[in-house]
C-alpha positions as CSV (number, residue, x, y, z in Angstrom):
1,M,0.0,0.0,0.0
2,T,1.0,3.6,-0.6
3,T,-0.1,7.0,0.6
4,I,2.8,9.0,-1.1
5,S,1.9,11.6,-3.6
6,D,4.6,13.4,-5.7
7,V,1.8,15.7,-7.2
8,P,1.5,19.0,-5.4
9,V,-1.8,20.3,-3.9
10,P,-2.6,23.4,-6.0
11,T,-3.9,25.7,-3.4
12,S,-1.9,28.4,-4.7
13,S,0.5,28.8,-7.8
14,P,4.2,29.7,-7.5
15,D,3.7,31.6,-10.9
16,L,1.1,34.0,-9.5
17,P,1.3,36.6,-6.7
18,P,-0.4,35.9,-3.4
19,V,-4.2,37.0,-3.2
20,E,-6.1,38.3,-0.1
21,R,-9.9,37.6,0.2
22,H,-11.1,41.1,0.7
23,A,-12.5,43.9,-1.3
24,A,-10.0,46.7,-2.1
25,L,-11.3,49.3,-4.5
26,P,-8.5,50.6,-6.8
27,A,-8.0,54.3,-7.2
28,G,-10.1,55.9,-10.0
29,F,-13.5,54.3,-9.1
30,K,-16.4,54.8,-6.8
31,A,-19.0,52.2,-6.1
32,G,-22.0,51.1,-4.1
33,G,-25.0,48.9,-3.9
34,L,-28.4,48.7,-2.2
35,A,-31.8,47.0,-2.3
36,A,-34.0,48.6,-5.1
37,G,-36.8,46.0,-4.7
38,I,-36.0,44.0,-7.9
39,K,-35.7,40.9,-5.6
40,A,-38.9,39.9,-3.7
41,S,-36.7,39.1,-0.8
42,G,-35.6,42.6,-0.2
43,R,-32.0,41.8,-0.4
44,P,-29.4,44.1,-2.1
45,D,-30.0,43.9,-5.9
46,L,-28.6,47.0,-7.6
47,A,-25.1,48.1,-7.9
48,V,-23.0,50.7,-9.7
49,I,-19.4,51.4,-10.3
50,V,-18.2,54.5,-11.9
51,T,-14.9,56.0,-12.9
52,T,-13.9,59.3,-11.2
53,D,-11.5,60.8,-13.9
54,G,-12.6,60.1,-17.4
55,P,-13.2,56.9,-19.1
56,A,-11.3,53.7,-18.0
57,A,-10.0,51.1,-20.4
58,A,-12.3,48.2,-20.5
59,A,-12.1,44.5,-21.7
60,A,-14.7,41.6,-21.4
61,V,-15.3,38.1,-22.1
62,F,-19.0,36.9,-22.6
63,T,-21.0,33.8,-22.7
64,P,-21.4,32.2,-26.2
65,N,-24.9,31.0,-25.3
66,T,-27.4,31.4,-28.1
67,F,-29.8,32.9,-25.6
68,A,-27.2,35.5,-24.6
69,A,-29.0,38.0,-22.5
70,A,-29.9,41.8,-23.4
71,P,-27.2,43.1,-21.1
72,V,-24.6,40.8,-22.8
73,R,-25.6,42.0,-26.2
74,L,-25.7,45.7,-25.2
75,S,-22.3,45.5,-23.4
76,R,-20.8,43.9,-26.5
77,A,-22.2,46.6,-28.7
78,H,-21.1,49.4,-26.5
79,L,-17.5,48.3,-26.5
80,A,-17.4,47.8,-30.1
81,A,-18.8,51.3,-30.5
82,T,-16.1,52.8,-28.3
83,S,-13.1,51.0,-29.7
84,G,-14.2,50.5,-33.4
85,D,-13.4,46.8,-33.1
86,A,-16.4,44.7,-34.2
87,R,-15.7,41.8,-31.8
88,G,-16.9,43.8,-28.9
89,G,-14.2,42.6,-26.5
90,F,-12.6,45.8,-25.5
91,G,-13.2,49.6,-25.4
92,W,-14.0,52.4,-23.0
93,A,-16.3,52.6,-20.0
94,E,-17.4,55.1,-17.4
95,A,-20.0,53.1,-15.5
96,I,-21.2,49.6,-14.8
97,I,-24.6,48.7,-13.6
98,S,-25.6,45.3,-12.1
99,T,-29.2,44.3,-11.4
100,S,-29.9,41.1,-9.7
101,G,-33.3,39.2,-9.6
102,S,-34.0,39.1,-13.3
103,A,-31.7,37.8,-16.0
104,N,-33.3,39.9,-18.8
105,A,-32.6,36.9,-21.0
106,A,-35.0,35.5,-23.6
107,T,-37.2,38.6,-23.2
108,G,-37.3,39.5,-26.9
109,P,-37.3,43.1,-28.4
110,A,-38.9,44.3,-25.2
111,G,-35.9,43.1,-23.1
112,D,-33.5,44.8,-25.4
113,A,-35.5,48.0,-25.1
114,D,-35.5,47.7,-21.3
115,Q,-31.8,47.4,-21.2
116,L,-31.2,50.4,-23.5
117,E,-33.5,52.4,-21.2
118,I,-31.4,51.3,-18.2
119,A,-28.4,52.5,-20.0
120,G,-30.0,56.0,-20.4
121,L,-31.0,56.1,-16.8
122,L,-27.5,55.2,-15.8
123,A,-25.9,57.7,-18.1
124,G,-28.4,60.4,-16.9
125,A,-27.8,59.6,-13.3
126,T,-23.8,59.5,-13.4
127,G,-23.1,61.7,-16.4
128,A,-21.6,58.9,-18.4
129,T,-21.9,58.8,-22.1
130,L,-24.5,56.2,-22.9
131,E,-22.1,54.0,-25.0
132,R,-19.6,54.1,-22.1
133,T,-21.9,52.0,-19.9
134,L,-21.5,48.3,-19.3
135,H,-24.3,45.9,-18.1
136,L,-24.6,43.0,-15.7
137,S,-27.9,41.0,-14.9
138,T,-28.6,37.9,-13.0
139,G,-31.7,36.2,-12.0
140,I,-34.6,34.3,-13.4
141,I,-34.6,33.8,-17.3
142,G,-37.6,35.2,-19.1
143,T,-38.6,37.9,-16.8
144,R,-38.6,41.7,-17.4
145,L,-36.7,44.1,-15.3
146,P,-39.0,46.5,-13.2
147,L,-37.6,49.8,-14.8
148,E,-39.2,52.1,-12.4
149,R,-37.6,50.4,-9.4
150,V,-34.2,50.6,-11.2
151,A,-34.7,54.3,-11.8
152,A,-35.6,54.9,-8.2
153,G,-32.8,52.8,-7.1
154,L,-30.3,54.9,-9.2
155,D,-31.7,58.0,-7.8
156,A,-31.0,56.8,-4.4
157,L,-27.6,55.1,-5.0
158,V,-25.6,57.3,-7.2
159,P,-25.4,60.2,-4.8
160,I,-23.9,57.9,-2.2
161,L,-21.3,56.1,-4.3
162,A,-18.1,56.1,-2.4
163,A,-14.4,55.3,-3.1
164,G,-13.8,53.0,-0.1
165,D,-13.4,49.3,0.1
166,D,-16.8,48.9,1.8
167,A,-18.3,50.3,-1.4
168,L,-16.8,47.6,-3.4
169,E,-18.0,44.9,-0.9
170,A,-21.5,46.4,-1.2
171,V,-21.4,45.8,-4.9
172,A,-20.2,42.1,-4.3
173,G,-23.2,41.6,-2.1
174,A,-25.8,43.1,-4.6
175,L,-24.4,40.8,-7.3
176,C,-25.5,37.7,-5.4
177,T,-28.5,35.5,-6.1
178,T,-28.0,32.0,-4.6
179,D,-24.5,32.6,-3.4
180,S,-24.2,32.0,0.5
181,V,-21.2,34.3,0.7
182,V,-19.7,37.2,-1.2
183,K,-16.7,36.6,-3.3
184,T,-13.7,39.0,-3.3
185,A,-10.1,38.8,-4.1
186,T,-7.3,41.4,-4.4
187,T,-3.4,41.5,-5.1
188,T,-0.9,44.1,-5.7
189,V,2.1,44.2,-8.2
190,A,4.9,46.6,-8.9
191,L,4.8,48.1,-12.4
192,P,7.3,50.5,-13.9
193,T,6.7,54.4,-14.2
194,A,7.5,56.5,-17.1
195,G,10.4,57.9,-15.1
196,G,12.2,54.6,-14.6
197,G,11.0,53.9,-11.1
198,S,8.1,51.7,-10.0
199,V,4.6,52.1,-8.6
200,E,2.4,49.5,-6.8
201,V,-0.9,48.9,-8.5
202,T,-4.0,47.1,-7.2
203,V,-5.9,44.4,-9.0
204,S,-9.2,43.6,-7.2
205,G,-12.1,41.4,-8.2
206,I,-15.6,40.4,-7.2
207,A,-17.7,37.6,-8.6
208,K,-21.1,35.9,-8.1
209,G,-22.3,32.5,-9.4
210,V,-22.8,29.2,-7.7
211,G,-25.2,27.6,-10.2
212,M,-25.6,27.4,-13.9
213,I,-21.9,27.4,-14.1
214,H,-19.9,25.7,-16.8
215,P,-18.1,28.6,-18.6
216,Q,-17.0,28.9,-22.2
217,M,-15.1,32.2,-22.4
218,A,-16.7,33.7,-19.2
219,T,-18.5,32.7,-16.2
220,M,-21.3,34.1,-13.9
221,L,-20.7,37.8,-13.3
222,S,-17.4,39.2,-12.3
223,V,-15.8,42.6,-12.4
224,L,-12.1,43.1,-12.1
225,L,-10.7,46.6,-11.4
226,T,-7.2,47.9,-11.6
227,D,-5.5,51.4,-11.2
228,A,-2.8,50.2,-13.8
229,T,-2.5,52.0,-17.1
230,A,-3.2,49.9,-20.2
231,A,-4.9,50.2,-23.6
232,P,-8.2,48.4,-23.9
233,E,-6.9,45.8,-26.3
234,T,-3.9,45.2,-24.1
235,L,-6.3,44.3,-21.2
236,W,-8.3,42.0,-23.6
237,R,-5.1,40.2,-24.4
238,L,-4.5,39.7,-20.8
239,L,-7.9,38.8,-19.6
240,R,-8.7,36.2,-22.3
241,P,-6.0,33.7,-21.3
242,A,-6.5,34.3,-17.7
243,A,-10.1,33.3,-18.2
244,A,-9.2,30.3,-20.3
245,R,-7.0,29.0,-17.5
246,T,-9.1,29.7,-14.5
247,W,-12.9,30.4,-15.0
248,N,-13.0,28.1,-18.0
249,Q,-11.7,25.4,-15.8
250,L,-14.7,25.8,-13.3
251,S,-17.8,23.6,-13.5
252,I,-20.5,23.4,-10.8
253,D,-23.3,21.7,-12.8
254,G,-22.5,21.5,-16.5
255,D,-24.9,24.4,-17.5
256,T,-23.5,27.5,-19.3
257,S,-25.5,30.6,-18.4
258,T,-27.1,33.1,-20.6
259,N,-25.6,36.0,-18.8
260,D,-21.8,35.1,-18.2
261,T,-19.8,38.2,-18.2
262,V,-16.4,39.2,-16.9
263,F,-15.4,42.8,-17.1
264,L,-11.8,44.1,-16.6
265,L,-11.3,47.9,-16.2
266,A,-8.1,50.0,-15.7
267,S,-8.4,53.5,-14.5
268,G,-4.7,54.4,-14.9
269,A,-5.0,56.3,-11.5
270,A,-1.9,54.8,-9.9
271,G,0.3,56.7,-12.3
272,G,2.5,54.0,-13.9
273,A,3.6,53.9,-17.5
274,A,1.3,52.4,-19.9
275,V,1.6,48.6,-20.0
276,E,2.6,47.4,-23.5
277,P,1.9,43.8,-24.8
278,G,4.9,41.4,-24.6
279,T,6.7,43.3,-21.9
280,A,7.6,42.2,-18.4
281,A,5.1,44.8,-17.1
282,A,2.4,43.0,-19.1
283,Q,3.5,39.7,-17.7
284,A,3.4,40.9,-14.2
285,L,-0.1,42.5,-14.6
286,G,-1.5,39.5,-16.4
287,A,-0.2,37.3,-13.5
288,A,-2.1,39.5,-11.1
289,I,-5.2,39.2,-13.1
290,E,-5.0,35.5,-13.4
291,A,-4.4,35.3,-9.6
292,V,-7.5,37.2,-8.8
293,A,-9.6,35.3,-11.3
294,R,-8.2,31.9,-10.0
295,D,-9.1,32.6,-6.5
296,L,-12.5,33.8,-7.4
297,A,-13.1,30.7,-9.5
298,R,-12.1,28.6,-6.4
299,Q,-14.4,30.5,-4.1
300,Q,-17.3,30.0,-6.6
301,A,-16.6,26.2,-6.8
302,A,-16.5,25.9,-3.0
303,D,-19.8,27.8,-2.7
304,G,-21.5,25.7,-5.4
305,E,-25.3,25.3,-4.9
306,G,-25.8,22.7,-2.2
307,A,-22.0,21.8,-2.2
308,S,-20.2,20.7,0.9
309,T,-16.7,20.1,-0.7
310,L,-14.4,21.9,-3.2
311,I,-13.1,19.5,-5.8
312,T,-9.6,20.4,-7.3
313,T,-8.2,18.4,-10.0
314,V,-4.6,18.9,-11.0
315,V,-3.2,17.3,-14.1
316,T,0.5,16.9,-15.1
317,G,2.2,14.9,-17.9
318,A,-0.1,15.9,-20.7
319,R,1.3,16.5,-24.2
320,D,0.5,20.2,-23.7
321,D,-1.4,22.5,-21.2
322,A,-4.5,22.5,-23.4
323,E,-4.8,18.8,-23.0
324,A,-4.2,18.8,-19.3
325,R,-6.8,21.4,-18.9
326,A,-9.2,19.3,-20.9
327,V,-8.7,16.3,-18.7
328,A,-9.1,18.5,-15.5
329,R,-12.3,20.0,-16.8
330,S,-13.7,16.7,-17.6
331,V,-13.0,15.2,-14.2
332,V,-14.5,18.2,-12.3
333,S,-17.5,18.2,-14.6
334,S,-18.4,14.6,-14.1
335,S,-21.7,14.0,-12.2
336,L,-20.4,10.6,-11.1
337,V,-17.1,12.0,-9.7
338,K,-19.2,14.8,-8.1
339,A,-21.5,12.3,-6.5
340,A,-18.5,10.1,-5.3
341,A,-16.9,13.2,-3.6
342,H,-20.1,13.9,-1.9
343,G,-20.2,10.3,-0.6
344,R,-16.6,10.4,0.3
345,D,-16.1,7.4,-1.9
346,P,-12.5,7.0,-3.3
347,N,-13.9,5.5,-6.4
348,W,-11.0,6.3,-8.8
349,G,-12.7,4.4,-11.7
350,R,-15.0,7.3,-12.2
351,I,-12.0,9.6,-12.4
352,A,-10.3,7.4,-15.0
353,G,-13.5,7.2,-17.0
354,A,-13.9,11.0,-17.0
355,A,-10.4,11.4,-18.1
356,G,-10.8,9.0,-20.9
357,N,-13.8,11.1,-22.2
358,A,-11.8,14.4,-22.2
359,R,-11.9,16.4,-25.2
360,L,-10.3,19.7,-26.1
361,A,-12.1,23.1,-25.6
362,T,-13.8,25.0,-28.4
363,T,-11.8,27.0,-31.0
364,A,-12.5,30.3,-29.2
365,V,-11.3,28.9,-25.8
366,L,-8.1,27.5,-27.4
367,E,-7.4,30.7,-29.2
368,A,-7.9,32.7,-26.1
369,A,-5.4,30.4,-24.3
370,G,-2.8,31.3,-26.9
371,I,-3.0,28.6,-29.6
372,E,-2.8,29.8,-33.1
373,P,-6.4,30.1,-34.9
374,A,-5.5,27.5,-37.6
375,E,-4.3,24.9,-35.0
376,A,-7.1,25.8,-32.6
377,A,-9.7,25.1,-35.4
378,T,-8.1,21.7,-36.2
379,R,-7.8,20.6,-32.6
380,A,-11.0,21.9,-31.1
381,G,-13.3,19.1,-29.8
382,T,-10.7,16.3,-30.4
383,P,-10.0,13.6,-27.9
384,V,-7.1,14.1,-25.5
385,A,-4.2,11.8,-25.9
386,L,-4.2,9.4,-22.9
387,D,-2.3,6.1,-22.5
388,P,-3.7,3.9,-19.7
389,E,-0.4,2.2,-19.4
390,R,1.3,5.4,-18.5
391,L,-1.6,7.0,-16.4
392,R,-1.3,7.5,-12.8
393,I,-4.1,8.7,-10.4
394,W,-4.1,9.9,-6.8
395,V,-7.1,10.4,-4.6
396,V,-6.4,12.9,-1.8
397,G,-2.7,11.9,-1.8
398,H,-3.3,8.1,-2.2
399,L,-1.9,6.5,-5.3
400,V,-4.7,4.4,-6.6
401,F,-3.8,3.7,-10.2
402,D,-0.5,3.2,-11.9
403,G,-0.6,2.0,-15.4
404,S,3.1,1.3,-15.5
405,R,2.6,-1.2,-12.8
406,G,-0.4,-2.9,-14.1
407,G,-3.2,-0.5,-13.3
408,P,-4.9,-0.6,-9.8
409,V,-2.7,-0.1,-6.8
410,A,-3.6,-1.4,-3.3
411,F,-4.4,1.5,-1.0
412,D,-5.9,2.1,2.4
413,R,-9.5,2.9,1.4
414,T,-10.6,3.7,5.0
415,A,-7.9,6.3,5.3
416,A,-8.7,7.7,1.9
417,R,-12.3,8.0,2.8
418,A,-11.5,9.7,5.9
419,A,-9.2,12.2,4.1
420,M,-12.1,13.0,1.7
421,N,-14.1,14.2,4.5
422,A,-12.6,17.7,4.2
423,P,-13.5,21.2,2.7
424,E,-11.3,20.4,-0.3
425,V,-10.7,17.1,-2.1
426,V,-7.9,16.8,-4.6
427,F,-7.7,14.4,-7.4
428,A,-4.4,14.3,-9.3
429,L,-3.5,12.7,-12.6
430,D,-0.2,12.3,-14.4
431,L,-0.6,11.3,-17.9
432,G,3.1,10.5,-18.5
433,L,3.1,11.8,-22.1
434,G,4.8,15.2,-21.7
435,T,5.1,18.4,-19.7
436,G,1.6,19.9,-20.1
437,T,-0.3,21.0,-16.8
438,G,-3.6,22.1,-16.0
439,E,-6.2,22.4,-13.2
440,G,-9.9,22.4,-12.7
441,F,-12.4,23.4,-9.9
442,G,-15.7,21.9,-9.1
443,C,-17.8,20.7,-6.2
444,D,-19.6,17.7,-5.0
445,L,-23.3,17.0,-6.2
446,T,-25.7,16.9,-3.3
447,E,-29.4,16.5,-2.6
448,A,-29.5,20.1,-1.7
449,Y,-28.5,21.1,-5.3
450,V,-31.6,19.2,-6.6
451,I,-33.9,20.6,-4.1
452,E,-32.8,24.3,-4.7
453,N,-33.1,24.0,-8.4
454,S,-36.4,22.0,-8.5
455,E,-38.5,25.0,-7.3
456,Y,-36.4,27.8,-8.5
457,T,-39.1,30.0,-9.8
458,T,-42.0,28.7,-7.6
């Protein structure tokens, strides 16, 4: 028997700066949130973030869902209008509004008209240019937003927007629907100034989403803010691969939302030199963005609807990182693996089966991760290379399968089961084929998830 593991537990990454779980509002922004009566519960449901010194550079990733919600479509159109880039991934912004309680998805032309009216209300209340407004909504699909309550809420909220950390915490709270806790993360990084010195910049993020989570290019709702200086397209080049390696590796229930959106805004208020693509400064800022995104994704997985355990899967030895990430995502997405984790059952066969089913991500996700378009188009959706005679699997540090030694390995099942009774369960796989690495984040599947979603609208 063996309990020895040579695969590290990925609670942090040595390539990323450390993250603290608190809201830290970077310079150049004001924010706030309150209860406007959109939710029947009376909980906070309206939030606004504004820039304090002109427009901020902005980048975004959005859901590819065919039923993409009105706020997604309008935000993409506004980014395209302010940058001139038809892809709608980057541009300029002066204000973000979030409404919680109604997704404003699958609401037809009326929903689009509602969202445009909200843009006008936000612009009027904050002084922002209409096309420099960005939009987030979450809640029940197929319901219209109560515009009169949004208008009254803006009248009450905008005058009390503040620049403190508590203000960003309030936004995080107003984003939530079925989340049990707010999700915040922040880090700092030193970037160069134009004069040759350095300045400390902040990257801070908030997120919501613990159900209907299986991202492709974005996930749930998240806003990342920084006081670094960077052009919109530079931010987009940093955000897309960070999302591909973090949020795109998150799965709670296998369902991609209609409203998935991540915004990244840079105010430039820290006073550093403009971050240019391909430089050490870009690498440092990108690492900070990814560190915040990764931690938020882990928080979401841990808070999955009905969940009692965070599942982390780490994969090494793949032919490349894309294949490693595909295996990790396949394992954390498996309903059988999730059920086994809930029952504290070290059923490694389910992990092996999920790994064997792994297929590479979509073309868009592969491109975002840095693969050239032609190669991404060829490889998208193809099976991952996996040799059972080279594969090794660990369950919470216990080696349970070693293909080079004939397959199944005797292990202390009672000890493994006891180790699985923890806030985080780690599954590790080494494919033995190369140097590719990746990780995925999920949660166990419980009766509480079914109960919560069986009567969601009634």
